[in-house]
Every structure is written in structure tokens, then in C-alpha cells.
C-alpha positions in Angstrom: 74.1 112.3 74.0 75.7 115.8 73.9 79.4 116.0 74.4 80.4 119.2 76.3 83.9 120.5 76.9 84.5 123.5 79.1 87.8 125.2 78.9 89.6 126.7 81.9 92.9 128.3 82.5 93.0 126.2 85.7 90.3 123.6 85.9 91.1 122.8 89.6 89.7 126.2 90.6 86.3 125.4 89.0 86.3 121.8 90.4 87.1 123.0 93.9 83.8 124.9 93.8 81.7 122.1 92.3 80.5 118.8 93.8 81.6 116.2 91.3 82.7 112.6 90.7 85.7 111.9 88.4 84.9 109.8 85.3 86.6 106.6 84.4 88.1 105.6 81.0 88.0 101.8 81.8 88.3 99.5 84.8 91.8 100.7 85.6 92.2 104.3 84.4 90.7 107.6 85.5 89.4 109.9 82.7 91.8 112.9 82.3 89.1 115.5 82.1 85.7 114.0 82.6 83.5 114.6 85.6 79.9 114.0 86.6 77.9 116.5 88.5 75.0 114.1 89.0 74.5 110.9 91.1 76.7 108.5 89.1 77.7 105.3 91.0 81.2 105.9 92.5 83.9 104.4 94.7 83.7 106.4 98.0 87.4 106.0 98.6 88.8 107.4 95.4 85.7 109.3 94.3 85.9 107.9 90.8 82.9 106.5 88.9 82.6 102.8 89.1 81.3 102.8 85.5 83.5 103.5 82.5 82.4 106.7 80.6 80.8 104.7 77.7 78.8 102.5 80.0 77.8 105.5 82.1 76.6 107.3 78.9 74.6 104.2 77.8 72.9 104.4 81.2 72.0 108.1 80.8 74.7 109.8 82.9 76.0 113.0 81.6 79.8 113.7 81.6 81.3 117.1 81.3 84.9 117.5 80.2 86.7 120.3 82.2 89.8 121.1 80.2 93.0 122.9 81.2 93.7 125.3 78.4 96.8 127.3 79.4 96.3 129.6 76.4 93.9 131.6 78.5 96.5 132.4 81.0 97.7 135.2 78.7 94.3 136.7 78.3 93.9 139.8 80.6 90.2 140.5 80.3 87.0 139.7 78.4 87.7 142.7 76.2 91.2 141.3 75.5 89.8 137.9 74.6 87.2 139.6 72.3 90.0 141.6 70.6 92.1 138.4 70.1 89.2 136.5 68.7 88.3 139.3 66.3 91.8 139.9 65.0 92.6 138.2 61.7 95.6 136.0 62.4 98.7 135.8 60.1 97.6 132.5 58.5 101.0 132.0 56.8 102.5 131.4 60.3 100.7 128.0 60.2 103.2 127.0 57.5 106.2 127.3 59.9 106.9 124.4 62.3 108.9 126.8 64.6 105.6 128.6 65.1 103.0 125.7 65.0 105.0 123.6 67.4 104.0 126.1 70.1 100.3 125.9 69.3 97.5 124.1 71.1 96.3 120.9 69.3 98.3 121.4 66.1 101.9 121.1 67.5 103.6 118.3 65.7 101.2 118.4 62.8 102.9 121.1 60.6 102.8 118.7 57.7 99.0 118.8 57.7 98.9 122.6 57.9 101.5 123.0 55.1 99.6 120.6 52.9 96.1 122.1 53.5 97.2 125.8 54.0 94.1 127.0 56.1 93.1 130.6 55.8 89.9 130.6 57.9 88.5 129.3 61.2 86.5 126.7 59.2 89.5 125.4 57.3 91.6 125.3 60.5 88.8 123.3 62.2 88.8 120.9 59.2 92.6 120.5 59.6 92.1 119.6 63.3 89.6 116.9 62.1 92.0 115.7 59.4 94.7 115.1 62.1 92.4 112.5 63.6 92.5 108.9 62.3 89.0 108.8 60.8 89.6 111.7 58.5 93.3 111.4 57.6 92.3 110.3 54.1 91.2 113.8 53.4 94.7 115.2 53.7 95.6 117.0 50.4 92.0 117.0 49.0 90.6 120.3 47.8 88.5 122.2 50.3 85.2 121.5 48.5 85.8 117.8 48.8 87.0 118.1 52.4 83.9 120.0 53.5 81.6 117.4 51.8 82.8 114.7 54.2 84.9 116.1 57.1 81.9 116.5 59.6 80.2 113.2 58.7 80.3 110.7 61.6 82.5 107.7 60.5 80.9 104.3 60.3 83.9 102.8 62.0 85.0 103.2 65.6 88.0 105.4 64.5 88.6 108.5 66.5 87.3 111.7 64.9 86.6 115.3 65.9 83.1 116.6 66.0 82.5 119.9 64.2 81.6 121.8 67.4 84.9 120.8 69.1 87.0 121.5 66.0 85.5 125.0 65.5 85.9 125.8 69.2 89.6 124.6 69.2 90.2 126.5 66.0 89.1 129.7 67.8 91.5 128.9 70.7 94.4 128.4 68.2 93.5 131.8 66.6 93.5 133.4 70.1 96.9 131.8 70.8 98.3 132.8 67.4 97.3 136.4 68.1 98.6 136.3 71.7 102.0 135.1 70.4 102.1 137.9 67.8 100.9 140.5 70.4 103.7 139.4 72.8 106.3 139.5 70.1 105.2 143.0 69.1 105.4 144.2 72.7 108.9 142.7 73.0 110.0 144.6 69.9 108.8 147.9 71.2 
């Protein structure tokens, strides 16, 4: 079953326009981001699926994750986003905790970035995967070895990052890095 995440600066604006049912993690907890836009069984009082998301998937229901990604609040237009995506970031900034602790998904993981020293989207995506339990053993390995295994689905139930998610999030981090640098440059002018 495909796993689709959709990023929004404010997910509530999108959800207000869309008929949906919130997903459930388990019998007691609502999923933070998951929604169904199809006829999944739900509780009419709280409008949350009566099935946990794993059971719903087994039964063929398709969950979408609508994510709040505040990084996009600093993007002024499509052209601005394209500019930020196409700019080569200052990769050495990923070696500084003062900088990385302000970044989406890698804050608090400076030790991984300092050890791996990513200098491309693909390497940054692999670092995002290495942060997850199933791929932690790749920390400190050379890039050839990392790329032989990092995107292989683990045989255990340990949490891991799929390649598509990691690549997408690496792009978001690059946008954020470039936004921070752009804002610092405009402050200096």
C-alpha cells in the first residue's frame, strides 16, 4: 500500500475544505496527521476511524498524512520555492549544532550529521534514515556501504524511513537551510 505524505504550511486550511475522517493509531489514540477521504468506519461523535491505521490498511483503506511543515511559512511564492530548492546549500552548516538544532527533522541529531558529513540531497536523505532505529547501525560507515543497505526494508518491525520520504524531507531541509541563510543575509544588509 502506498504511503503518501502531503506537506502544508497549515494543514487545517486544507482539511477545512475536504470531507475526511481522522485516522487512529490504536484503540485509545488519534493519529497525529493521518486522514481518510474514503468511507472508512468511524465514530460519528468524534469523527475518528474505529479501526487503527494498520487494520484499516489491511482492509484496503487508504490513509493520507497531512503534515504541518512550518518551513513553508517563509516561502513567498512558487518562484521563491524553486529558487530555494535550486540553490546549493552551505553543507558545512550541518556540522554546527547551533544551526542544525533549528532544522526540520534533524534537530537534536547533530552527532549523525557531524559523523556522516552529507554534501548532497541523497546523502542528507540517508542521514535521515540513519537517525531511525532500523538503520542506526550504518552510522559512521562509508557512503558506498550506506547506499547498499539504507533503502532496504528491514526484516524486523523497527521504525525506518522509506526512500521517498527521506528524499522529500531532505529537500525541505535544504529549503529551510537556504531560507535561514537568505534571512541572515537580508538582516546583514
